C-alpha positions as CSV (number, residue, x, y, z in Angstrom):
1,M,124.4,108.6,167.2
2,T,123.5,112.2,167.0
3,D,119.9,113.5,166.1
4,I,120.0,116.0,163.2
5,L,117.6,118.5,162.1
6,I,117.9,119.9,158.7
7,E,116.0,123.3,158.7
8,G,114.4,125.2,156.0
9,G,115.7,123.6,153.0
10,R,114.0,123.1,149.4
11,A,113.7,119.1,149.7
12,L,112.7,116.6,147.0
13,I,110.0,114.9,148.2
14,D,107.1,112.6,146.4
15,G,108.6,114.0,143.0
16,D,108.0,117.8,144.0
17,I,110.6,120.4,145.6
18,T,109.0,121.7,148.8
19,E,110.5,123.6,151.5
20,T,110.4,121.8,154.9
21,S,112.7,120.6,158.0
22,L,113.5,117.1,158.2
23,R,114.7,115.1,161.7
24,I,117.0,112.3,161.3
25,A,117.4,109.8,164.3
26,G,119.2,106.4,164.5
27,G,120.1,106.7,161.3
28,R,116.7,107.2,159.5
29,I,114.4,110.1,158.3
30,R,112.1,110.4,161.4
31,D,110.3,113.3,160.7
32,V,109.3,115.1,157.5
33,G,108.0,118.7,158.4
34,A,110.0,118.6,161.6
35,S,110.2,121.7,164.2
36,G,113.0,122.1,166.6
37,G,113.6,119.7,169.3
38,R,116.1,119.7,172.4
39,G,119.8,119.0,172.0
40,A,119.6,118.1,168.3
41,L,122.2,119.0,166.0
42,S,120.8,121.4,163.3
43,I,122.0,122.3,159.9
44,D,120.6,125.6,158.2
45,A,119.5,124.6,155.0
46,R,118.1,127.9,153.9
47,D,118.4,128.5,149.9
48,L,119.7,124.9,149.6
49,L,118.2,121.7,148.1
50,V,117.7,118.8,150.3
51,L,118.1,115.9,147.9
52,P,118.4,112.0,148.5
53,G,122.0,110.5,148.2
54,I,123.5,109.4,144.9
55,V,123.2,105.5,144.2
56,D,126.0,104.4,141.9
57,L,125.5,101.0,140.8
58,H,128.7,101.0,138.2
59,G,131.5,103.1,139.0
60,D,135.2,102.2,138.4
61,A,137.2,105.3,138.6
62,F,139.1,103.8,141.8
63,E,140.9,102.0,139.3
64,R,142.7,105.3,138.8
65,Q,143.6,105.3,142.5
66,M,144.9,101.9,142.3
67,M,147.1,102.6,139.2
68,P,147.2,106.3,138.3
69,R,149.9,105.3,135.5
70,A,150.6,102.4,133.8
71,G,152.7,100.2,135.8
72,V,152.5,102.3,139.0
73,D,150.5,100.4,141.6
74,F,149.4,102.1,144.9
75,P,148.0,99.9,148.2
76,I,144.5,98.8,147.7
77,D,143.6,100.3,150.9
78,V,145.0,103.7,150.1
79,A,143.0,103.8,146.7
80,L,139.7,102.3,148.4
81,C,140.1,105.3,151.1
82,D,140.8,107.9,148.6
83,S,138.1,106.7,146.5
84,D,135.6,107.0,149.3
85,H,136.4,110.4,150.0
86,Q,135.8,111.4,146.1
87,A,132.5,109.3,146.0
88,I,131.5,111.3,149.1
89,A,132.5,114.6,148.1
90,N,130.3,114.2,144.7
91,G,127.1,113.0,146.7
92,I,127.3,109.3,146.2
93,T,126.4,107.7,149.3
94,T,126.0,104.1,148.0
95,V,128.5,102.8,145.7
96,F,129.2,99.6,143.9
97,H,133.0,99.4,142.9
98,A,132.4,97.8,139.5
99,T,135.7,95.5,139.6
100,T,136.7,93.8,136.5
101,W,137.7,89.9,136.7
102,S,139.2,89.4,133.2
103,W,141.1,86.2,131.7
104,E,144.2,88.8,131.4
105,P,146.8,89.5,134.4
106,G,147.8,92.9,135.8
107,L,145.0,95.4,137.0
108,R,142.1,93.5,136.0
109,S,143.3,90.2,137.3
110,G,141.8,87.6,139.4
111,D,144.4,88.1,142.2
112,N,143.5,92.1,141.9
113,A,139.9,91.3,142.1
114,T,140.3,88.8,145.2
115,R,142.4,91.6,146.9
116,L,139.8,94.5,146.3
117,C,137.1,92.1,147.3
118,E,139.0,91.5,150.9
119,A,140.0,95.2,151.2
120,I,136.4,96.2,150.8
121,E,135.1,93.5,153.1
122,S,137.7,94.8,155.9
123,L,137.4,98.4,155.3
124,R,133.6,98.9,154.9
125,P,133.0,99.8,158.5
126,Q,135.2,102.9,158.2
127,L,134.2,104.0,154.8
128,K,131.8,106.8,154.6
129,A,129.9,105.6,151.6
130,D,127.8,102.5,151.7
131,T,130.5,100.4,149.7
132,R,129.4,97.3,147.9
133,F,131.1,94.6,145.4
134,H,130.1,94.9,141.8
135,L,131.8,91.9,139.9
136,R,132.3,92.4,136.3
137,H,132.8,88.9,134.9
138,E,134.7,88.6,131.6
139,T,133.0,85.7,129.9
140,Y,135.6,84.3,128.3
141,N,137.3,84.0,131.6
142,L,136.5,80.5,132.1
143,D,139.5,79.4,134.3
144,A,137.7,81.4,137.0
145,E,134.0,80.0,136.9
146,E,134.3,77.5,139.9
147,E,135.6,80.3,142.1
148,I,133.3,83.0,141.1
149,I,130.4,80.3,141.9
150,Q,131.8,80.0,145.2
151,W,131.8,83.7,145.7
152,L,128.2,84.0,144.6
153,G,127.2,81.2,146.8
154,D,129.0,82.8,150.0
155,G,127.2,86.2,149.4
156,R,130.5,88.0,148.6
157,V,129.1,89.7,145.3
158,D,126.5,92.4,145.6
159,L,126.0,92.9,141.8
160,F,127.2,90.5,139.1
161,A,127.7,91.6,135.4
162,F,128.6,89.9,132.4
163,N,131.0,91.3,130.2
164,D,132.4,90.3,126.6
165,H,135.0,92.6,125.3
166,M,136.8,89.9,123.5
167,D,135.6,91.4,119.9
168,G,136.9,94.7,120.8
169,T,140.3,93.2,122.2
170,V,141.0,91.4,118.9
171,A,140.1,94.6,116.9
172,D,142.5,96.7,119.0
173,L,145.3,94.5,118.6
174,A,145.6,96.3,115.0
175,K,145.5,99.9,116.8
176,P,148.9,100.6,118.1
177,R,147.7,103.2,120.8
178,K,145.0,101.0,122.2
179,R,147.2,97.8,121.9
180,N,149.8,99.5,123.7
181,R,147.3,100.6,126.6
182,M,146.2,97.0,127.0
183,V,149.4,95.2,127.0
184,E,150.8,98.0,129.6
185,R,147.8,97.2,131.8
186,T,148.7,93.4,131.8
187,G,152.5,93.6,132.2
188,L,153.0,91.0,129.7
189,S,155.3,91.4,126.6
190,S,153.4,92.3,123.5
191,E,154.3,88.8,122.1
192,A,153.1,87.0,125.2
193,F,149.9,89.1,125.0
194,D,149.1,88.2,121.5
195,Q,149.5,84.5,122.6
196,L,147.3,84.8,125.5
197,V,144.6,86.4,123.5
198,E,144.8,83.4,120.7
199,R,144.5,81.0,123.5
200,I,141.4,82.7,125.1
201,V,139.9,83.2,121.7
202,S,139.8,79.6,121.0
203,R,137.8,78.5,123.9
204,A,134.7,80.4,122.5
205,D,132.4,77.5,122.3
206,A,132.6,76.9,126.1
207,V,131.5,80.7,126.6
208,P,127.7,80.2,126.5
209,A,127.3,76.9,129.0
210,S,129.5,78.8,131.3
211,I,127.0,82.0,131.3
212,A,124.1,79.7,131.8
213,R,125.9,78.0,134.8
214,L,126.9,81.2,136.3
215,A,123.6,82.9,135.8
216,Q,121.9,80.2,137.5
217,V,123.9,80.1,140.6
218,A,123.3,84.2,140.9
219,R,119.5,83.4,140.6
220,Q,119.8,81.1,143.3
221,A,121.8,83.4,145.6
222,G,119.5,86.5,144.9
223,V,122.4,88.5,143.2
224,R,121.0,91.3,140.6
225,M,122.7,90.6,137.2
226,L,123.6,93.0,134.5
227,S,124.5,92.4,130.9
228,H,127.2,94.8,129.3
229,D,127.2,96.3,126.0
230,D,124.2,94.3,124.6
231,N,124.2,95.0,120.9
232,S,120.9,93.4,119.5
233,P,117.4,92.9,120.7
234,E,118.2,88.9,120.6
235,M,121.2,89.3,123.0
236,R,119.2,91.2,125.5
237,Q,116.4,88.7,125.2
238,A,119.0,85.8,125.8
239,F,120.0,87.3,128.8
240,R,116.7,88.4,130.3
241,A,115.6,84.7,130.0
242,Q,118.5,83.7,132.3
243,G,117.1,86.2,134.9
244,V,119.3,89.1,134.0
245,G,117.4,92.3,134.4
246,I,119.6,95.3,133.9
247,A,120.7,96.3,130.4
248,E,124.1,97.8,131.1
249,F,124.9,100.6,128.2
250,P,122.9,98.9,125.2
251,V,124.9,100.1,122.4
252,N,121.9,100.9,119.9
253,E,118.4,102.3,120.2
254,E,116.8,98.7,119.1
255,T,118.4,96.9,121.8
256,A,117.5,99.7,124.4
257,R,113.7,99.3,123.1
258,E,114.0,95.6,123.7
259,A,115.0,96.1,127.2
260,A,112.4,98.8,128.0
261,G,109.6,96.7,126.5
262,G,110.8,93.6,128.6
263,G,110.7,95.8,131.9
264,D,114.4,95.9,132.2
265,A,116.4,98.4,134.0
266,I,118.6,100.3,131.4
267,V,121.6,102.1,132.8
268,Y,123.8,104.4,130.6
269,G,127.0,106.4,131.9
270,A,126.4,109.9,133.6
271,P,129.6,111.0,131.8
272,N,127.9,110.8,128.6
273,V,125.2,113.3,129.7
274,V,127.6,115.7,131.0
275,R,130.0,115.5,127.9
276,G,126.8,115.7,125.3
277,G,127.8,112.1,124.0
278,S,129.7,108.8,124.5
279,H,133.5,108.9,124.2
280,T,133.1,105.9,122.1
281,G,130.7,107.4,119.5
282,W,128.0,105.1,120.6
283,T,124.8,106.2,122.0
284,K,123.9,109.3,123.1
285,A,122.6,108.9,126.8
286,S,120.4,112.3,126.6
287,D,118.4,111.1,123.7
288,M,117.9,107.6,125.3
289,I,116.4,109.6,128.5
290,E,114.2,111.7,126.1
291,K,112.7,108.4,124.4
292,G,112.3,106.7,127.7
293,L,114.9,104.1,127.0
294,C,117.1,105.0,130.1
295,S,116.2,104.5,133.7
296,V,119.4,104.8,135.5
297,L,122.6,106.9,135.0
298,A,125.8,105.6,136.7
299,S,129.2,107.5,137.3
300,D,131.1,104.8,135.1
301,Y,134.9,106.3,135.1
302,Y,134.1,109.6,136.7
303,Y,132.5,110.4,140.2
304,P,131.5,113.9,139.8
305,A,129.3,112.9,136.8
306,P,126.0,111.9,138.3
307,L,125.5,115.1,140.2
308,L,126.5,117.2,137.3
309,A,124.2,115.0,134.7
310,A,121.2,115.6,136.8
311,F,121.4,119.3,136.7
312,R,122.7,119.2,133.1
313,L,119.2,117.2,132.0
314,A,117.3,119.8,133.8
315,A,119.0,122.7,132.3
316,D,118.7,121.3,128.9
317,G,115.0,120.5,129.4
318,V,115.5,116.9,128.9
319,R,113.8,116.1,132.4
320,P,112.6,118.3,135.3
321,L,115.2,118.1,138.1
322,P,112.9,115.6,140.3
323,Q,112.8,113.2,137.5
324,A,116.4,113.4,136.4
325,W,117.4,113.1,140.0
326,D,115.4,109.6,139.9
327,L,117.8,108.4,137.6
328,I,120.6,108.7,140.1
329,S,119.3,107.9,143.2
330,A,115.8,106.2,143.4
331,A,116.2,104.1,140.0
332,P,119.2,102.7,140.8
333,A,118.1,101.9,144.2
334,R,115.3,100.1,143.0
335,A,117.4,98.2,140.2
336,T,119.9,96.9,142.9
337,G,117.0,96.1,145.4
338,L,117.6,98.7,148.0
339,S,114.3,99.5,149.0
340,D,115.5,101.4,152.1
341,R,116.9,104.5,150.2
342,G,116.5,106.8,147.2
343,E,114.2,108.8,148.5
344,I,113.4,111.4,151.2
345,A,110.8,109.6,153.4
346,E,109.7,108.9,156.9
347,G,111.4,105.4,157.8
348,R,114.2,105.4,155.2
349,R,117.7,105.3,155.5
350,A,118.9,109.0,155.8
351,D,121.4,109.3,153.1
352,I,120.8,113.4,152.4
353,L,122.9,115.8,150.5
354,L,122.6,119.6,150.9
355,V,123.4,121.1,147.6
356,D,124.0,124.8,146.6
357,D,122.5,125.1,143.0
358,A,123.1,128.8,142.6
359,A,125.6,128.6,139.9
360,A,123.8,127.0,136.8
361,L,125.2,123.7,135.7
362,R,127.5,123.8,138.6
363,P,126.0,122.3,141.8
364,R,128.1,122.5,145.1
365,I,127.8,119.7,147.4
366,V,127.3,121.6,151.2
367,A,126.9,118.6,153.2
368,V,126.6,114.8,153.0
369,I,124.9,112.5,155.5
370,T,125.0,109.0,155.3
371,A,122.9,106.6,157.6
372,G,122.4,109.7,159.8
373,R,126.2,110.8,160.3
374,L,127.2,113.9,158.8
375,V,130.2,112.9,157.1
376,H,131.0,116.0,154.6
377,L,130.5,119.9,155.2
378,T,131.9,122.6,153.4
379,D,130.2,125.5,155.1
380,A,130.7,125.0,159.0
381,D,128.6,128.2,159.6
382,R,125.4,126.4,159.0
383,I,125.9,124.2,161.9
384,G,124.3,124.7,165.2
385,T,122.4,123.1,168.0
386,V,118.5,123.3,168.0
387,T,118.9,124.9,171.4
388,N,121.5,127.7,170.4
389,A,119.1,128.4,167.3
390,A,115.9,128.7,169.4
391,R,117.8,131.0,171.7
392,A,119.1,133.1,168.9
393,V,115.4,133.7,167.5
394,A,114.2,134.5,170.8
395,A,116.8,137.1,171.1
396,E,115.9,139.0,168.0
């Protein structure tokens, strides 16, 4: 593994932007404030920001690579590699693929979740981003409980979320556009889909006990848990009591306040910030951030969003850039238990971005380093060796 010297950039260190140089060796940040060294690869970071890599704990944009149109499938390995390229190009160095295992067939079926998990496990060594498996369990999917328990016990799940979209599914049956989208995703006929929903809804009484069993197994396995779309303080309290410490997209302010008061991590979508509000008409993420009711931003369905959101928050005066960046790097690292990344400090994993911030609200990724490897570069003129750089200086 090549040693790398990042020279003269504006680095985010200890909550401040400081002009300095960094040395990377053995996949770690070895020297903050480094000077040149023999034989190392150098990157000229003058006029660039040097930032910790983005940690994305919830991203499902990969589904578009798997099924770009309803009923049009592509091989999972192709989809994952394409998603990896997109994540890296947008500064995401740790990605949790949020995979929904639902009671429905098709894109969000158990078979598809299994294939995706297996593909991540087999492809992980060749992917540039540190790629992890975030299992989103639809709580009405009672038939999958035994197998999910096995997965949790076997260490195949990196994050485990409790989802309940049943009320929304039932409500959308009366909305032709949304109904057609759901039916197309499953590959069922309209009549068969109605029958399936009726059967699943009839088992509602068994759902709470299933949640309790799964939460117990996840706690024992040390898997961090999330609850999705909590809609009341009581709902958040109930999940917290079962060890679910991450509130993902609470739908109203009172629920977010309950989460904050309980010390939970609170996740909202970065696209919400970039677009100026939720596409569903629910909570506005920038308002929650201003009120101290959001600690993590995730890409959700759009990989460019975390990078853009941090700079949008800074430009709008919601948070200075160092604090805005914490929402997409250090904070999600803490929430997921990844204590080796999210900050630029000696000994940390060398996940580093070089960002050109010259154009307002349009930051441009110049280079990405993951675990000490240069994996993405747009400006080749910034590359040299320390030896060559030293000779050039001496010749001036």
